[in-house]
PATOR-139376 format. One record per atom (N, C-alpha, C): z, y, x. Coordinates in pm, whole numbers, padded with zeros to 5 digits, always signed. Each point is the difference from the previous one (the first is absolute). Example, Ala and Ser with C-alpha at 12.3 -4.5 7.8 and 13.67 -1.06 7.14 Angstrom:
REM PATOR-139376
+00780-00569+01319 +00000+00119-00089 +00000+00120+00090 -00072+00105-00035 +00006+00119+00082 +00073+00109-00077 
END
This chain:
REM PATOR-139376
+00000-00119+00084 +00000+00119-00084 +00000+00125+00088 -00083+00094-00034 -00013+00124+00076 +00117+00093-00029 +00049+00065+00105 +00107+00097-00016 -00063+00138-00018 +00043+00071-00103 -00051+00135-00024 +00072+00099+00089 -00067+00110+00028 +00062+00110+00072 +00073+00086-00102 +00124+00042+00034 +00073+00087-00090 +00088+00095+00078 +00041+00107-00068 +00084+00101+00063 +00080+00072-00108 +00129+00022+00028 +00086+00078-00090 -00020+00148+00030 -00005+00079-00107 -00023+00143+00011 +00091+00072-00099 +00047+00118+00037 +00081+00082-00091 -00088+00109-00058 -00003+00008-00133 -00078+00104-00069 +00062+00135+00034 -00083+00094+00045 +00050+00131+00044 +00013+00102-00111 -00078-00017-00108 +00013+00088-00116 -00048-00076-00123 +00046+00044-00117 -00036-00068-00124 -00151-00022-00008 -00037-00117-00048 -00141-00035-00011 -00050+00037-00139 -00091+00097-00006 -00062+00036-00127 -00149-00030+00009 -00074+00038-00104 -00139-00045-00015 -00092+00033+00118 +00004+00121+00052 -00095+00037+00107 +00021-00081+00128 +00121-00003+00058 +00014-00082+00121 -00017-00149-00026 +00036-00046-00120 -00020-00141-00034 -00149-00033+00000 -00080+00090-00055 -00145-00019-00002 -00055-00006+00143 +00046+00090+00085 -00045+00000+00140 +00039-00129+00071 +00121-00050-00026 +00046-00124+00061 -00090-00117-00043 -00031-00007-00127 -00088-00107-00050 -00141+00015+00058 -00050+00123+00007 -00134+00021+00059 -00005-00050+00143 +00106+00025+00076 +00004-00049+00138 +00000-00153+00002 +00077-00061-00091 +00012-00146-00003 -00131-00067-00039 -00070+00053-00099 -00121-00068-00048 -00120+00016+00093 +00014+00084+00103 -00106+00009+00101 -00015-00132+00076 +00106-00079+00002 +00001-00126+00076 -00030-00116-00094 -00127-00024-00022 -00046-00097-00101 +00038-00144+00034 +00012-00033+00128 +00029-00138+00040 +00147-00022+00032 +00085+00091-00045 +00143-00012+00024 +00074+00022-00131 +00087-00093-00034 +00084+00014-00119 +00126+00075+00040 +00037+00099-00081 +00114+00085+00035 +00095+00007-00119 +00128-00013+00029 +00104+00008-00101 +00105+00100+00041 +00074+00051-00099 +00118+00080+00026 +00112-00063-00081 +00116-00013+00063 +00112-00069-00064 +00122+00090+00000 +00066+00007-00114 +00127+00071-00014 +00095-00096-00069 +00112-00026+00064 +00096-00098-00052 -00074-00130-00027 +00001-00048-00124 -00067-00126-00032 -00138+00020-00062 -00044+00125-00013 -00131+00029-00059 -00104+00015+00111 -00110-00073-00015 -00107+00003+00099 -00132+00016-00074 -00077+00102+00038 -00129+00024-00065 -00110+00011+00104 -00123-00031-00043 -00116+00027+00084 -00018+00150+00005 -00034+00051+00114 -00016+00144+00017 -00142+00040-00037 -00033-00018-00129 -00132+00036-00050 +00007+00054-00142 +00121+00020-00053 +00017+00047-00136 +00096+00119-00004 -00051+00115-00042 +00083+00120-00008 +00115-00020-00099 -00028-00058-00115 +00103-00019-00102 +00110-00093+00053 -00038-00109+00064 +00101-00092+00054 +00082+00067+00109 -00065+00079+00085 +00071+00069+00108 +00099+00102-00057 -00044+00080-00095 +00090+00099-00061 +00114-00067-00075 -00026-00119-00056 +00104-00073-00073 +00114-00046+00090 -00025-00008+00131 +00108-00036+00092 +00106+00109+00010 -00035+00121-00043 +00096+00111+00000 +00053+00034+00138 -00088+00015+00095 +00041+00024+00138 +00047+00144+00019 +00124+00012+00038 +00064+00130+00022 +00034+00015+00147 +00031+00123+00039 +00040+00029+00137 +00113-00095+00043 -00007-00048+00122 +00097-00090+00063 -00003-00144-00052 -00098-00035-00083 -00018-00138-00043 -00063-00078+00115 +00048-00121+00023 -00058-00086+00103 -00102-00092-00067 -00119-00004+00057 -00106-00089-00048 -00050-00083+00118 -00070-00105-00034 -00063-00083+00103 -00150+00000-00028 -00076+00033+00102 -00146-00007-00007 -00039-00135+00061 -00079-00077-00075 -00047-00130+00049 -00152-00002-00006 -00059-00067+00097 -00146-00014+00000 -00040-00136+00055 -00112-00049-00049 -00055-00125+00047 -00151+00014+00004 -00058-00024+00115 -00145+00009+00010 -00047+00043+00137 -00124+00047+00004 -00069+00030+00125 +00075+00097+00092 +00051+00107-00056 +00062+00105+00082 +00141+00032-00050 +00074-00104-00033 +00130+00020-00065 +00098+00084+00082 +00005-00020+00130 +00093+00078+00083 -00036+00149-00003 -00128+00029+00014 -00049+00138-00005 +00033+00065-00135 -00023-00074-00108 +00024+00052-00135 +00149+00029-00022 +00085-00093+00040 +00145+00020-00017 +00045+00123+00078 -00047+00017+00120 +00038+00116+00081 -00052+00130-00062 -00125+00000-00043 -00059+00119-00059 +00075+00043-00127 +00024-00094-00090 +00068+00034-00126 +00146+00035+00023 +00065-00069+00092 +00140+00033+00033 +00010+00140+00056 -00092+00035+00088 -00002+00133+00059 -00021+00107-00108 -00091-00028-00092 -00027+00094-00110 +00126+00023-00084 +00071-00107-00031 +00123+00010-00079 +00110+00072+00079 +00014-00035+00128 +00106+00060+00082 -00022+00149+00023 -00124+00046-00008 -00028+00143+00015 +00013+00074-00131 +00049-00067-00103 +00024+00065-00128 -00122+00005-00091 -00100-00083+00024 -00121-00007-00079 -00057+00138-00029 -00052+00065+00101 -00056+00134-00019 -00104+00001-00111 +00001+00104-00080 -00088+00009-00118 -00149+00002+00037 -00030+00040+00123 -00140+00005+00041 -00046-00126+00070 +00087-00102+00000 -00036-00129+00057 +00021-00004+00148 
END
């Protein structure tokens, strides 16, 4: 069984529609890599704005970014970095 790449990240500011959309846009650029975000026991594919907003991610929430596929390490680092920088509105 393949081990997925994952990383814990602390949300720097409340996640609302604009930064959530940018996060999903970054994730779906990687067509050959499956990406998830996990909070507590809830885990969703990072391709649905409604599912992401439903996680209710607020400042100081710890999430785990997981990826499996061609460039999983690169994707986890890129998305983690985006979250750690506070998900700038301009991407």
